[in-house]
C-alpha angles and dihedrals in degrees: 000000000000087000090052090054090051095045092050090049092052089050091052092047095048095045089048088057089047090053088052091056092047094049091047089054091050092046090055097044089118099035113123112247094357116157119213119246126219126199118219120201132200135182119256140217105002102207119228109208126196117295090010090146092056091052092049095051099033094108129039099213100040139034127214129193102201089139095052112084122173118233101207143274135319134181105249098184145337106220132188122239107219099191119140117274122217118272120238121197121233137179098244123092090208091062104098132181130188112227101202133359125351148061138242115244116228132174142195091207094267108041130041123224136181127219144171091205105100100177093131129166135184123251127212091282094049095254114148108235142174118244088265093053103259114145122236113236122225145146119267109225119223122222089259091056097253121134125252125205124302107268141141112298109251127174121177109215087218093055118143133209113226116240121259124212116232110257100167136033124191123200124195119181141142121231102185100139101019114154130214101245103153112079102166113129094353092140091065106018113014092169094061102046093122091051090051092050096045113110120173091189091071124078087240110043090203128026111253092240095050099078136043101212140010132191128197118225125192112201129175132225126218092276091053095252113149117242119196119222128180126203116204122197133192138164118268104190132285139224136184090281094060148285134299125211120189122207143182128198118207136176128218101260121224117234108263121216132197127232090279092055093252119143115255114220109244121250118241093253099044112134097021110131104162143011129181152123133269112211122203129187124232091276092056095254118144108243105165143016116201110194134182131185129196119258088198119044115239095016121130093182105120090217087066092055113090132185108280121256115252130228118184086347094304128112116253131219124197118219112186092320097321115114118214130178119225115216118193091168106280133069138198104245092182099033128253118336120216093349116187121228091247142345093269090068093061094070113160097329114100089195089069092062112107113263133215095213116213109012137174119211116222130213091268097049121129115258141193100210132131104261128157092206125031127154114218112210143184124211127189134162103219129099143173125250112291135203121222110263103168144349134218135187121217130204091270091058093252112151107214125195123214112208135201092250090064094255128130122209134183107239108171141002118218108208127211122223130211134178136215088239115018089176087077094058111123116234111231097178124243091078089296135129132189126206120249128196089257090062089075122204119004114217120199117190148137116302119251093026129110108330097344125108124243124251119241116200119208088032140097128197115240126214115286092219114133102216095196091052091049092050090053090048090050092052092048091047091050093050091047092050091050091049092051091048088054089052090055094049092045093049089047090053091049091050092049090050091052090051091052090055089058091056 
């Protein structure tokens, strides 16, 4: 009977601890990132009475355990259930949820913690922090895309993106019905009529009726200052083998002054940076770009115009010290073929134009095909300085900044951490865990790769507590506690009765 009192007491004690776990789960049913706990019970102290072995082996075909009497209940473990909680959308980009396996790493500067609660905010210095002030760790991304050291994520809302000088310009246009309007110098150099007509001293550098098409190009210097370029195109004769289109590219020249500050009248060729010919085959496919650049600024003398330098197989212009490639859609993989010494040597023979050899036209190459609708376009890779307007976070945890100059840049990468055994994480409270030696190896990597979950911005992960399950558990625990309390009172009454018999 004394054993019955003890066993009943252990049942009441264990079930009381189980009720504590259940009520804690119910209390945290709305806690962000909370992981449900489960209490596991086991029996205690199996009692071996005398001759227990004889009882156990007394019969060959059956085993009895008359000598093994349980001594009650004990709490064996309280384990965490790491199943995914539901995701709830929010209106803050710094609210992050992990969809799948993994944890965010946060720090107080001395200790490192792990959490599924991604309700971050920025402080006055732009550091991303938890509501309790812990900083979110991440990798700062360099302009070349490489990772810096792991450190607290910090984004100044007044961040700027440094300017980038234009290094490449792409031109896409269709010249199906282009006419030969420019006639200047055609008797001697029909492929440089636009260059012969160009005159920077006039308000209009080319007469309106001297070219068939023009395209405006905005390029940027190293300081991010915009520089306006204009490409002019005109027909340059055709034959059964295809069509030729001559072009010149000119910049808007700044007004020059002498040492007395007096304006210097512009020369006729000021601003010209390139002249050349686009050659198309009979099907309208671009097969060659012949390009020349001036060796002497402001000169229109064809003897001063040399074959353009090549970079990655593309002709290069020089704009006040900034080199830029011009891509019309084909490149010279093996350099110029049969290049003349200067433009004057070309004369009237198209075969004397420099060739690009074997070329492959891309999807954005210029054409000369009959098309009712064709969108001409200009591409260039430079930009002015920009101020941060907005940020976004993608599924890989990359924080991207959108800037006022229309550019997007990767700023930070938020890593995701996993463990060999997450069941050995130590609960610190406040939605935090710390790693123990029993957790095994910690792996930190990019979200949404391999076995790591993806990051969802504008979301938080809710508690994974199943309220219906917890209510059932609470009722069962209550009934068990009541039953064990009845055992205690009954055993006490039996013991009292036995004592009365002694009297």
